[in-house]
C-alpha positions as CSV (number, residue, x, y, z in Angstrom):
1,M,79.0,-2.0,33.1
2,D,76.1,0.0,34.4
3,E,78.5,2.4,36.1
4,I,80.5,3.0,32.9
5,G,77.2,3.9,31.2
6,R,76.1,6.2,33.9
7,R,79.5,8.0,33.9
8,L,79.5,8.3,30.1
9,R,76.0,9.9,30.3
10,E,77.4,12.3,33.0
11,E,80.2,13.3,30.8
12,R,77.9,13.8,27.8
13,I,75.7,16.1,29.9
14,R,78.7,17.9,31.4
15,L,79.9,18.8,28.0
16,G,76.4,19.9,26.8
17,Y,75.7,17.3,24.2
18,N,72.4,15.5,23.5
19,Q,72.6,11.8,22.7
20,T,72.3,12.3,18.9
21,D,75.2,14.7,18.7
22,F,77.3,12.7,21.1
23,A,76.7,9.6,19.1
24,A,77.8,11.3,15.9
25,V,81.1,12.4,17.6
26,G,81.6,8.8,18.6
27,G,80.8,7.5,15.1
28,V,77.8,5.4,16.3
29,L,74.0,5.5,15.9
30,V,71.9,7.1,18.6
31,N,70.5,3.7,19.6
32,A,74.0,2.5,20.3
33,Q,74.7,5.6,22.4
34,G,71.6,4.8,24.4
35,K,72.7,1.2,25.0
36,Y,76.1,2.4,26.2
37,E,74.4,4.7,28.7
38,R,72.0,2.1,29.9
39,G,74.8,-0.4,30.3
40,Q,73.4,-2.8,27.7
41,R,76.5,-2.6,25.4
42,S,80.2,-1.7,25.9
43,P,81.8,1.1,23.8
44,N,84.8,0.0,21.8
45,A,88.2,1.7,21.7
46,L,87.6,3.6,18.5
47,Y,84.4,5.2,20.0
48,L,86.3,6.1,23.2
49,A,89.2,7.6,21.3
50,R,86.7,9.8,19.3
51,V,84.9,11.1,22.4
52,A,88.2,11.7,24.1
53,D,88.8,14.3,21.3
54,I,86.0,16.5,22.8
55,E,87.5,16.3,26.3
56,V,85.5,13.4,27.7
57,D,87.4,12.3,30.9
58,L,88.0,8.6,29.9
59,V,89.7,7.9,33.2
60,Y,86.5,8.9,35.0
61,V,84.3,7.0,32.6
62,L,86.3,3.8,33.0
63,T,87.3,3.9,36.6
64,G,85.2,6.5,38.4
65,R,88.2,8.6,39.4
66,R,88.6,12.0,37.8
67,S,91.8,12.8,35.9
68,P,94.0,15.4,37.4
69,A,93.3,18.9,35.9
């Protein structure tokens, strides 16, 4: 789980979002976003679908392998 959180944080930073704005995109509170990134909680499918709308590479977040361009 720690790796998913680390990769989620990488994607957030890559896209230029702070935690507060990224949490809003995902429909969660900022404390939940922090827990996802620290590996203390798992994001649900609805959250992942929402962040995918802003071009988060979900394949990378979940598997560590980048999606083909």
